[in-house]
Every structure is written in structure tokens, then in C-alpha cells.
C-alpha positions as CSV (number, residue, x, y, z in Angstrom):
1,M,0.1,-0.1,-0.3
2,S,1.0,3.4,-0.3
3,E,3.1,5.6,2.3
4,K,0.9,8.5,2.5
5,P,-1.4,8.4,5.3
6,L,-3.9,5.7,5.1
7,H,-7.8,6.2,5.0
8,L,-9.7,3.0,5.6
9,T,-13.6,1.9,6.4
10,V,-14.4,-0.3,9.3
11,A,-17.8,-1.8,9.6
12,I,-18.9,-4.1,12.6
13,T,-22.0,-5.9,11.9
14,G,-24.6,-8.3,13.7
15,A,-22.0,-11.5,14.0
16,S,-21.2,-12.7,17.3
17,G,-17.2,-11.9,17.8
18,V,-17.6,-8.1,18.1
19,V,-14.5,-8.1,20.2
20,F,-12.6,-8.6,17.1
21,G,-14.1,-5.1,15.8
22,Q,-13.1,-3.6,18.9
23,I,-9.4,-4.4,18.9
24,L,-9.4,-3.9,15.1
25,L,-10.3,-0.3,16.1
26,Q,-7.7,0.2,19.2
27,A,-4.9,-1.3,16.5
28,L,-5.8,1.5,13.6
29,E,-6.0,4.5,16.4
30,A,-2.9,3.3,17.6
31,D,-1.2,3.0,13.9
32,A,0.4,6.2,13.0
33,R,0.4,5.1,9.2
34,V,-3.6,5.5,9.4
35,E,-5.1,9.2,9.2
36,R,-8.3,8.5,9.1
37,V,-11.0,5.7,10.1
38,H,-14.5,6.0,9.1
39,F,-16.6,3.4,11.2
40,V,-20.2,2.2,10.7
41,P,-21.8,0.2,13.3
42,S,-24.8,-1.7,11.7
43,E,-28.0,-1.6,13.5
44,N,-27.9,-5.4,14.7
45,S,-24.2,-4.7,15.8
46,L,-25.8,-2.7,18.9
47,R,-28.0,-5.9,19.9
48,V,-24.6,-8.4,19.8
49,L,-22.5,-5.1,21.3
50,A,-24.9,-5.2,24.3
51,E,-24.9,-9.0,25.0
52,E,-21.4,-9.6,24.5
53,M,-19.7,-6.6,25.4
54,Q,-22.2,-4.8,27.8
55,I,-21.8,-1.8,25.7
56,S,-25.3,0.2,24.6
57,G,-26.6,2.8,22.4
58,R,-25.5,3.9,19.2
59,N,-24.0,7.3,20.1
60,G,-20.6,7.7,21.4
61,L,-19.9,4.1,20.5
62,A,-16.3,4.4,18.7
63,E,-15.1,6.4,22.0
64,K,-16.8,3.6,24.4
65,L,-15.0,0.6,22.3
66,L,-11.5,2.5,22.4
67,G,-12.1,3.7,26.0
68,K,-11.2,7.3,25.1
69,K,-11.9,10.0,22.5
70,S,-10.0,9.9,19.5
71,D,-10.0,12.8,16.8
72,K,-8.7,9.7,13.8
73,I,-12.0,7.7,13.9
74,Q,-15.1,9.0,12.5
75,Q,-18.6,6.9,13.5
76,L,-21.0,7.2,11.0
77,S,-24.7,6.1,10.8
78,E,-25.5,2.9,8.5
79,N,-28.5,5.1,7.2
80,D,-26.1,7.8,6.0
81,I,-25.9,6.9,2.2
82,G,-24.6,10.2,1.5
83,A,-21.3,9.9,3.4
84,S,-18.2,10.4,1.7
85,I,-17.1,6.5,1.5
86,A,-20.6,5.8,-0.5
87,S,-18.5,7.5,-3.6
88,G,-16.0,6.4,-5.6
89,S,-14.5,9.7,-5.6
90,Y,-13.4,9.6,-2.1
91,P,-9.9,8.4,-1.8
92,S,-10.3,5.3,0.6
93,N,-7.5,3.0,0.7
94,G,-10.2,0.3,1.4
95,M,-12.6,-1.3,4.0
96,I,-12.6,-4.1,6.8
97,V,-16.0,-6.1,7.6
98,L,-15.1,-7.7,11.0
99,P,-17.3,-9.4,12.0
100,C,-19.0,-9.9,9.0
101,S,-22.6,-11.4,9.0
102,M,-24.2,-13.7,6.6
103,G,-26.9,-10.8,5.9
104,T,-24.3,-8.2,5.3
105,L,-22.2,-10.9,3.1
106,A,-24.9,-11.5,1.3
107,G,-26.3,-8.1,0.3
108,I,-22.6,-6.9,-0.4
109,A,-22.5,-10.3,-2.9
110,N,-25.2,-9.2,-4.9
111,G,-24.9,-5.7,-5.2
112,L,-27.6,-4.2,-3.1
113,A,-25.9,-1.5,-1.6
114,Q,-29.1,-1.0,0.5
115,N,-27.3,1.2,3.2
116,L,-23.9,2.5,3.8
117,I,-21.9,-0.6,4.6
118,E,-23.1,-2.3,1.6
119,R,-22.8,0.6,-0.5
120,A,-18.9,1.3,0.7
121,A,-18.3,-2.4,0.1
122,D,-19.5,-2.1,-3.6
123,V,-17.7,1.3,-4.0
124,C,-14.4,-0.4,-3.4
125,L,-15.4,-3.5,-5.6
126,K,-16.1,-1.0,-8.3
127,E,-13.0,0.9,-7.6
128,R,-10.6,-2.3,-7.0
129,R,-9.8,-1.1,-3.3
130,P,-9.3,-3.9,-0.9
131,L,-12.3,-5.4,0.7
132,I,-11.9,-7.9,3.4
133,L,-14.9,-9.5,4.7
134,C,-14.3,-11.4,8.2
135,V,-17.2,-13.6,8.0
136,R,-18.8,-15.3,11.1
137,E,-21.0,-18.4,10.9
138,T,-20.9,-22.2,11.5
139,P,-21.5,-24.2,9.9
140,F,-22.1,-22.6,6.3
141,N,-25.2,-23.6,4.0
142,K,-24.8,-23.4,0.3
143,I,-26.4,-19.6,0.0
144,H,-23.6,-18.8,2.5
145,L,-20.8,-20.4,0.3
146,R,-22.3,-19.3,-2.9
147,N,-22.4,-15.7,-1.5
148,M,-18.7,-15.9,-0.5
149,G,-17.8,-17.0,-3.8
150,L,-19.6,-14.2,-5.5
151,A,-18.0,-11.7,-3.2
152,A,-14.4,-13.3,-3.9
153,D,-14.9,-13.4,-7.6
154,A,-16.0,-9.5,-7.5
155,G,-12.4,-8.8,-6.0
156,A,-13.2,-9.3,-2.2
157,T,-10.9,-11.6,0.4
158,I,-12.9,-13.7,2.3
159,F,-11.4,-13.7,5.8
160,P,-13.2,-16.0,7.9
161,V,-12.9,-15.3,11.8
162,I,-10.8,-18.6,12.7
163,P,-8.2,-17.5,15.4
164,A,-5.1,-19.4,15.4
165,F,-3.6,-22.0,18.6
166,Y,-0.2,-22.4,16.9
167,N,1.0,-19.4,18.8
168,K,-0.2,-20.6,22.1
169,P,-2.3,-17.9,23.2
170,I,-2.6,-17.5,26.5
171,D,-6.2,-16.0,26.4
172,S,-8.9,-15.1,24.3
173,A,-7.7,-11.4,24.1
174,E,-5.0,-12.3,22.7
175,M,-6.3,-14.9,20.0
176,A,-8.6,-12.0,18.9
177,R,-5.1,-9.6,18.5
178,Q,-3.3,-12.0,16.6
179,F,-6.4,-12.9,14.3
180,V,-6.7,-8.7,13.9
181,A,-2.8,-8.7,13.5
182,R,-3.4,-11.1,10.1
183,V,-5.9,-9.1,8.6
184,L,-4.0,-5.8,8.8
185,G,-1.0,-7.2,7.8
186,H,-3.1,-8.8,4.6
187,I,-3.6,-5.1,3.8
188,G,0.0,-3.9,4.2
189,L,-0.5,-2.7,7.6
190,P,2.2,-5.4,9.6
191,Q,1.9,-4.9,13.6
192,P,4.2,-4.9,16.4
193,G,3.8,-8.1,18.4
194,A,2.4,-10.0,15.6
195,Y,3.5,-13.8,15.6
196,T,5.3,-15.1,12.7
197,W,5.8,-18.8,12.1
198,K,9.4,-19.7,11.8
199,G,9.0,-23.7,11.0
200,D,11.7,-26.2,12.6
201,E,14.5,-23.5,12.4
């Protein structure tokens, strides 16, 4: 990716595993290579955030997830289809959906663009920008698999939320951090402390 400060979009949708999205935002907040993050929580993600993390309400959600105020992360409404990231003329460097629900995957894969998350993803595909969909479901049915194939054919990277164990994580938070590090490494933002497999050296 370019050495210029990056502008990225992050969406959290209504699938289990919102802690991964929280850690992603925290990593981007701390990364000096990233100048702006447009953060879009879906309506359904609010229910999951309340259940899994006891975080409630849309207002100030980014601040609640970060534990502090941020000048870098701009929270947008899922219904704000006039936002900058809804246009291909806005110089975005890519988008990560973590976690990505099967409903969001279906909307993106089939080009529905019914809300800002789907529209921003559609813009990434048409402008050939990185789009990483961290899908979260199990087991997959044929509809899920078909939609993953459609999205991949259109240019998205399907990056399932599957934590690694070969690095011997001490807890679930470490598993989430290492998964996020792999996602960011995939878009050209290698993270300090990311585990690297060294084989039998």
C-alpha cells in the first residue's frame, strides 16, 4: 500500500465476535500510518455489542470501544448513504468488515447497496480497492458458500474469523489480537507483536 497516510473504513455487523472489531479499531487508532478511519456499526451490531460486551447505545460508540475520545475515528450511521465513503471519488484505501454477518455478506455479494456498509463495500469492489470480509458463522450452508464465492469473484477477500492456536495464546484476547494483526498485515499494515511462524528453525 502507499506510504501516504491511509484512510480506511471499518464496519462491525450483527455477528458474534464484536470484540474482534473493537481490537481492530484500537489497533488502527494506535497506528500512525492511518490518518482516518470511517467506522460504521450496523443496527444489528448494537444488539450483539450489548449482549457480548455490555456496551449499549449508538451515540459515542467509537469512544466506548476505544476507552477514550479519538480525532482519527469518525463514526457514521448505517443509514447515511450520502457519506463520503459512499462515493468512488473519495480517496479510500480499503474496507474491513469485522465481524461480517451472513446478511451483510449477502447484500455485498449481490450488489444490493441498501445501506452505507453495503454501498461502501460496493464502491471498494468497483474501484478495485481492498475489501476484507471477516465472515462469522458456522456451519455454512450453500447460500453462504455461494455468496462468499460471488464476493470473492468480484474482488473481495474472504477472511473467516478463525483464530490460530499454534502461537499458544494465553487467552481469548490474545487470539483476537493476533487475528487482527493478520488482517492488517494482509492489507499492508504489519503490526508490532504479530506472531510469525518460523517452522523448524
